[in-house]
N, C-alpha and C positions, 0 to 999 in steps of 0.2 A: 540397751546395754548388754553386752555379753556377760552372763553371770560367771563364766570361767575366767574372765579377763578383768584385772583390777582397774579401777577408774584411772583415766589418763591424768598424769600430773598436771595440775593447773599451771598455766604460764604465769610467770611473775616478772614481767619486764621492768627494768629498773632504769633510772636516769643515770646514764653512763658519763664518766668523766672523759674529757678530750685530752687530758694530760696523763698518759699512761706512765706508770712507774713512780709517780709522785704520791707521797702519803696524803690522805684526805685531811683537809684543814677543818678545824672545828666549825660548826655552823654558827652563823651570826644572824640575829634577827634583822629583817629588812626595815630600814628606816621609815618606810611607808606604812608599816604595820603598827606596832605598839611602841614606836619610838626606840629608846635605848634600853628596853627591858632586858634584864639579864636572862641568859638561858638556864634551863634546869641543870642542876649539878650532876644528876645521873640520867643517862639515856635522854639526851636533849633533842633527839630527832623523833618525830612522829610520822609514821607512814599512814597516809589518809586515803581512803577510797571516797572519791567525790560522788555525790548523788546526782548523776547526770546520765542521760541516755545516749550521749554522743559516743559513737564507737571508738574513735581514736583517743578518747580520754579514759578508756577502760583499763586503767593501771593505777597502782598506788603512786602518790606524790608525797615528797618529803617536805615537812614543815618543821620549823624550830618550835620547841616547847618553852614558853616563858617560865621563869621560876615560880610565879604565882599560880600557874596552872599545872605544875609538876605533879601534884598529888591527885588531881582529878582527871587529867588527860590520860587515862588508862585505856588499854585495848578494849574496844567495844563501845565506847561512849560516842555520843553525837557531838560534833563540833561545828563551829562556823570558821570558814577560812576564806582568804582572798584568792581569787583566781581570774586572771585576765580582766582586771578592773571590776569584777563582780564579787559579791559575797555569796558563797555557796555552802550548803550543808554537806557534811561528810561523816565518815566513821573512822576512828582510829583503829587500824589493823594491828599495829605493833609499835613498840618503842625501841629505838636503837641508839647505840653510842655514837655513831658517825653516819655520814651521808656521802654518797658518791657524787653528789652535785657540788661543783666547784664554785658556784656563785652563791651569793647570799640567799639564805632561806627566808621565806616569809614566815612570820610567827602565826601560831594559832590565834584566831581572834577571840574565841569564846568556847567554853565547854557548856553545852546546853543543859546537861544533867550529869551528875557523877554516876548514874546508874548505867552499867555496861549492858546495852540492849542487843549488841551483835556479838554473841559468844564466838570464841575462836573456832569451835567446831562448826558452827553455822556459817562462818565466813569461808572456811575451807569447803564446806558443802556447796555454798553458792558458787565458788570457783569451779567445782566439779560439774555442777548443773550448767553453768555458762559454757564450759568447754564442750560438754556433750551436745548442747542445743545451739551452738554457734551464736550465742548471745553475749550480752554484757553482764558483768557481775553486779553492777548497780541495778539493773532491771530485776535480777533475781532477788537481791537484798530488799528491793522495794516490795516484793511479795512476802518475803520472810519476816520483815520487821513492820508491824502495823504503824500507821501514822501516829505521831507524838501527841499526847494530851498532857500539857504541862501540869495541870492541877493533880492529875492522877500520879504523875511522877513525884511531886512533892509529898503526897500522902504516903506513897510507898517508901520514899526516903526516910520519913519519920518513923515508919514501922520498922524498917531495917535498923535504924539507929537505936530504937528502943529495944529491939531483940538482942542486939549486940551488947547493950548496956546491962541487960538482965543476965547475961552470962550464957555459957554453953549448956547449962542444965535445963534451960527453958525448952519446952516442947516445940518443935518446929512443924508439927503436922505430918511428919514422915514416919510415924510409928507403923511397923509392919504387922499390927494386930487388926485383922479384919473384924468389923463390927457385926456382921450378919452372916447368914448361911452362904456357903460357897455354891457356885454354879458348876463345880467340877463334874457333876453327873451328866452335864450336857455333852461331854466328850466320850462318854462310855459307849455310845452307839457307833463310833467311828473306828475302823481298823487302823491301829497305830495312834489313835487319839490320846489315850491315857499316857503313852510313852512321851508324846510331845509335851503334855502338860507337866509330867514329872520332870522332864529335862528343864523346862522353864522354871519350875519351882526350885530346882537345884542350882539355878544361876547359869544354866547352859544357854546355847544359842541355836536352837533348832530352826530350820527354815522349811516351810510347808505351804502347799496349795490345798486348801480345805474345801471340799464339796459339801455344802451344808444341806442337811435333810429338810424336806418340805413338810409342812402340815403336822409337825410333832405336837401332841397335845400338852406336853410338859415343858418344852423349851423351844426357843427359836434361835436365829443367828445372833441376836444380841447376847444371849446367855453364853454362846460359844466364845465370842470375843471377850465378854466380861470375865469368864473363867481364866482365859489366857492373860488378860491384863492383871487380874488379881494374883495369879501365880507369880508373875514377874514382880509385882509390887511387894508381895510378902517376902520375896527373896531379897528385898532391899534395892531393887533396880527400878528405873523409870520406864515409862511406856508411852507411846504415841499411837493413837488410832485415828484413821482417816476414813470418812464416809462421803458419799456423793452429794447429799443435800441435807437441808435442815430437818426434814421429817425423819430421816434415818438417824440423824444426830440426836434428836430428842429421845428416840427409843433407846439408843445405845447409852445415853447419859443415865437414864433411869436404871438400866441393868447394871452398869458399872458402879453407880452410887449405892445400889443395894449390895454390891460385892465388897467394896472397900470403904464406903462412906462418902457422902457428897463433899465433905470438907477436904478430902484428899485429892480432888481432881478439879480441873477447870476445862471450859470449852472455848474454842476459838472459832468464831463465825462472824462474817462481816455484817450480817443482818442484825446482830445483837446491838450494833451501834458502836461508835468510836470509843466511848468511855468504858463500857463493860468489856469490850474486846481488849483494849490496852491494859486494863487492870488485870485481866486474866493472863495476858502475855507476861506482864511484869511479875505476877505470882510465880510463873514457871521460871522466868529469867533469874529471879532472886532466890530460887530454891525453896519456896514455900510449899510447892506441890511437885510431885514427880509423875503425875498422870495427866496427859492432855488429850482431849478428844476434839475433833473438829472436821471441817471441810478441807479442801485441797491445800490451803496455806498452812494448815496445822502440821503438814509434813516437815516444816522447818522449826517446830517448837523447840525452844532451848531447854531441854530436860537434862537434869543432872544424872550421870551414871545410867545412860540409856541402855535398857536391856531388851526392849521389844518394840518393833514397829509393825503395825498391822493395817490392812486396808480391806474394806468391804466393797465387793462388786467392782473390781478394778476395770471392768470393761465399760463402765458408765462414762459417757462423754463429758459429764459435769466435772470429772476429775482432771480435765485438760485445762490448764491456765489460759484465760482469755486475753492476756497481755503478753507481750514479748518477754522471754523467748518461747512462750507457749509450751512449757514443759508439762509432762504428765506426772501426777502425784505418785503413781506407781514407780516411775523411773527415779523420782527424788528419793523415795523410800529405799529402793534398791541401792542407789549410790550411798545412802546413809548407812545402810546395813553393811555394805562392803567396807566403808571407811572405819566404822566403829566396831565391827565384829559382833553386832547384836543379833538377836533373833528376828525373824521376819515371817509374818503370816499373811497370805492373800486368800480371803474367803469369799464365797459367793454361791448362789444356787446354780449359776452358770459358770463355765470355765472359759476364759479368753484364750486365744492362741498364744498371746504373750506369756500368760501364766503357765500354760502347758509347756511352752518352750523352756521355762525354768525347770520343770520336772524332767523333760527329755534330756536336758543338758547335765542333769545331776546336781544342779545348784539347790534345788528344793525337792522335798519328798511329797508324794501324793497322800493325802488323808481323805478317805471317803468311806461312807457306810457300806457294809456288805449288801449284796443285792437282796437278800431275804429281808433285811431290816428296811431297805429302801422301799420294797414292795409293800411292806406293812404300813408305811406312813405316807405314801404318795396318794394323791387323789386318782379317781378313774378318769382317763383322758380319752375323749371321743373325737375322731376326725370326720367331718362331714364329707370329705373327699374319698373315703375308702369305698370299696366296691359294695359293701352291704348298704351303707346309707345312700350312696349314689343311686342304687337300684330302687330304693324306696322313695327317693325324692330326686327325680331326674333334673329338676330345675335348681338344685342346691348350689351348683357352681355359679349361677347367675344371681341368686338372691343374696342380699346383704345379710339377712337374718333367715337362714334356712329353717325348714320345719323342725328338724332335729334340735336345733338350738332353741327355737321357740318353745317346744315341748319341754326341754330340760329346764328352761327358766320357769315355766309355769309350775312344774312339779316341785322345783327347789324352793319356790317362794312360800310354800307351805311349811318349810323347815327353817328358813332364815333368809338373810340378804343374798342377793345375786350381783356379782360384779360383771360389768360389761365394759370391756376394754376396746377403745376405738383409736384410730391412728392419729387424728388431728383434733386440736382444740378449736374453739370458736363455733360459728354456725355453718357457714359454707365458704371455706377459704379460697376455692377456685370456681370460676364460672366459665361457661362456653356459650357460643352462639347456638340458639335453639335449632336453627335451620341447617347449618353446615358443620356444626360441632367443632369449629375452630376455637381455640382458647380465647377468652375475652381479654383484650389488652387495653391499657390506658392510652387515650389519644395524645397525651402530652409526653409520656416517657416510655411507653411500651411495657409498663409493668403489669403484673397479673391483677385482675379484678376479683374481689370477693365481697361477701356481706357478713355483718357481725350479728344480725338479728333477723327475725322473721320478716319484719317490715322495713329493714334497713336499706339504705341506698347503697348500691355498689361503690366501693372505694378501691383506689389503687394501693397495692401492698408496698410500692416503692415511694411514691411522692405523697400519698394520702389524699389526693384530690377525689372529689365525688364525680362519678361518671354520669352526670345528667345529660340526657340527649344522646346516649351512646348508640352507635350503629356499627355493625360488624364491618371490618375493613375488607373482608373477602367477598361477602354476598350482600351487604347492606342491611341485613335484618336488624331490627331494634330489640329483639327479644332474646333473653338469656335463659340458660338452664343450669342447674347445679351439677357440678362435676364431682366434687368431693364433699362429703358430709362430715361436719365436725361434731364435737361432743354435745354442744347445745342442741343442734338439730336432732341428733340421735335421742337425747333425753326427751325432746318434744314428741318424737314418733313413738317411743316406748310408753310415754304417758298416755297416749291415745290407745295403744294396744293393751295396756294393763291399767284401766282407769281407776281401780280401787287400791293401787299400790303406790306408795310414795316413791318419787324419783329424786335421787341426789346426784348432782354433778360435781366433779372434782377435776379441774383442768385449768390451764392458763394461770392467771393470777389468783384464782380461787381454788386452793388445794386443801382438801380435808385430810386431817391426820388420822382420825378414827371415825367409825360409825357404829351404832349399837347393833346388837345381834338380832334385831327384829326384822321381819320381812320388808325388804325395800330393794329397788333397782338402783345400783350405784354405777353411774356412767363416768368413766375416767380415762384419761390419756395415759400412755406408758410413763411410769415413774410417779404418777400422781394418785395411784390407787391407795385409798385409805385402808387401814387395818380394821377388820371387823371383829367385834367382840365374839370370841368363840369360833372365829373363822367363817368364811363364806360357805353357803350351801352349794353354790355353783359359780362358775365363771364362764362367760362367753367371750372368746377372743375373736373379735370381728376385724375386718379390714386387713386380714393377714396377707392376702395377695398384693394389696396396695403397698404395704410395708416391704414386702419381699421384692417388689418390682422396682424399687428405687435404684437408679443407676450409680451404685456405690459398691466398693469392694467389700464393705462390712455389712451389707444389707441383711443377708441371711444370719450372720453372727449376732447383729444387734437385735433383730426381730426375735430370734430364739431366746436371747437373754431376757427380753421384755416378757416373753411368754412364761419362761421359768419363774420370774419374779412374781408375776400375777398368779400363776397356778399354785405357788407356794403359800398363798394366802387362803387357799381353799381347804376345807376339812379333808381328812384322809378318806379313802374309799369306804372303809368299814363304818365310817360315820355318815355316809351318804354323800360325800363330796364328789362332784363331777366337773370336769372342764371340757368345754366344747370348742374346738378350733376350726375355723372356717377358712382354710387355705389349701392350696394344691401342691405346694412345694414338697416333694417327696422326702428329701433329705432332712430338712428342718422339722417337718411335721413328724417324721419317723423318730427323730431324736427326742422330741417332746413326748410322744406316746410311750417310748421306752424309758424316758427320763435318763438320757445318756449324754450329759453335757460334755464329758471328757472325750467321748467317742467323736462327737461332732467337731470339737476343737482339734482333735488329732487329724481328722480328714481335712479341715481347713488349713492347718499348718502344712500338711503334706502337699496340698495343691499349690500353696503359695511358695513353697520351696521349689517346686517344679517350675513355677512361672517367674521366680526371682522377685517376689513381692513381699512387703512387710507382713509379719514380723520376721520372716526368714532373712531379710536384709534390712538395712536402714535406708532412709530416704530423706531428701531435702527438696524444697521448692523455692525457686528464685522468681520473684514477681516484680515487674516494673515495666517502663517503656521499652520497646523492642531494642533500641540502640543501647540503652543502659544495660539491659540484661546481656546483650552480646558482648559489650565491653567488660562487664563483670565476669562473665564466663571465661573470656580470654585471659583475664588476669589471674584466674584460679590456678591454672596449670595442674589440672587434676591428675592424680596418680593412675596408673593402669588399672583396668578392671571396673572403673566407674561407668555405669550405663547412663547416658544422657538422652533425654527425650524432650524435644522441643527446640526452640521456643515456638509456642502456639498462642494465638490471641485468646483472650477470655471473652467468650460470647455472652455469658450470663451475668456479667457484672453490671452494677447500677451505673447509669451514665454520669460522667463527671462534667466539670465546667467546659464550655465551648472552647475548642482548640487544644484541650488536653489530650495527649496521645493515648491510644487504647493500650491497656496493660497486656503484657505477654507473660507467659510462665514457662520455666524450664524445670523439669523434674530430674533429680539425680537419684540413682539407686546404687548403693555400695555395701560391701560386706562389713561385718563387725570387726574383722581384722584390720581394715584400713579406715574405719570410722573415725578414730582419733585424729588421723592425719587429714582427712577430708574436712572435718569440722574446724581443725586448726587453720587450714587454708581459707575456709569460709570467713572465719573471724578476722584473719589478717587482711583479706580482700575488702571486707566491710570497713575496717579501720583505715586502710589506704584510700579508699574511695571517699570516705568522710573527711579525711585530712586534706586531700588534694582537690576535692570537688571535681573529679574528672567527668562525672556524668550524674544524671538524676539518681535519686536514692533507689536502691534495689532491696526489696523486702526478702529476708531469708527466714525460712521456717523449716525446722527438722521434724522428721517423723510425721508426715502429713497424710496419714491414712484416711482422715476424714475428707480429703480433697480427691481421693482416688475413686 
């Protein structure tokens, strides 16, 4: 989204009359619906958004409101309606006095609950997100509104009725009196930080990108966000905070609860289960709380009088929705801040190119600690690739655990735990032929082979078949060797190297949130690093070259972000904290040694502007059979200036059923000035292809940086 450009107005196609110039006739219920039920006296037309993923049905449909449903069929409620011989669920978007449809309107079948779960602001936000992502509004609403739990709705209905019966003097839990000490001191170490906090406390709307200090003994990133949320809440405003995963959510929840009280906030996270999640959602929707914390879907939380949206670590891939239209939580919060005029904070130890672009464009200000304060609190960072260590250990570039890293771990174990970051989970995710070094492939589907334990049988990563009796297709050898080593294998090797030291693994489905401050080796994959009590004495960042060599646009950016997040868990240098990085990438390693996240992001953004790559421009991917992609592209009639690459076949896709055509992909790159028009044409082409069934479905996804 261009921060200088307001969100494109969402399309609102209407059912048009064929009789131009005639006054609309009052709606009449369809005899197939509820018989001769009388329509509502006031606003007898309900405009309903159907809960369907079909692109050509992505518009409101008019229905008659029977008199007996007039009081409950308010905007935002779930309803049952008839459509095409089926009964579908939908949401009432608005009530109107008349309709442009000149035929009889079908009546609403049923109001599922009188609780409005789709607030008007969230409905408009869903339209903005769908327009930006070339998706359907119903797909966005499916993410924004959790699945219904009828029992919870009935409980909340009774609570709301009781609260109304007791009168307006009853406390609603929105008192702006904080129960405990404030975390405001966490902002004192940042240039411009106290000014941002004061503006929030005065009800203002500052917008900032915050570079959070590492290794501070008194506070961490949770205290920084908690202070901002508390300032907005004490000003009588609402706040929404989004984090990438459950581990970060638990930490932030504790900090915010200490700031404003646990009874004044709720958390939204899918892993909490349908019932707790829906109860928390309804607490926000009915105005019982004004502070919502959660993972990516919490960006749509219906908060009254929203004053602040904030996001931690916006470069994390977990913030990208895994269902269509694959929107990023950062973009949702940006659209919401633009529409509501609220404050917006994007904080992290690293700075993404997208966040830096907000600063460069003037949409947000930069808030960072002065260099002298940063040097005071950062750990000592050692690169095994520099000339000094390379001269002392000539084999350092070939060894997975160089002598410098081994010595640092041995010395640090006398003071506390040591973090060992590795690239991959599991035991040995990839194998190769021992003789010719060709990658080991499944004989059935050509998928990669790997093992999950020391004595495990090699299995295919695609079809899951065991590779009994395997032989190399190139040379016929039946023997394999390990190509990549996962967290479990690394823990096994370190256990042998340090036999008297406990080894803790945190990766895959077994992620540890915390570890004690006693000596131990903690082997973790990026994002799964536990928080150590008192901080880690040292961190070893292994497999750096492997992570940096990934054939992806964001390889260096993502690797550096993971390094910063791991290094921030280590004690500061004056307390003996040391970080050893084993990689040879000069730019990324240099940025880590200097602790210069903004400088690296600035260089990345400048290079992508020169190459015309995201986030300097926007992008879209069209995926489907070659003939369908060609027909879809021809129907788009793209405006001038759009760069088209492809179509090209996808060689790394998993095989489909026999006879299914191989998928092809086209990439589109376009500027922010024409983005609204391009996404509008993408949506229109999807709707036309769906309605007329001209060709096979074509998958459309915008902002596909993870595919580059």
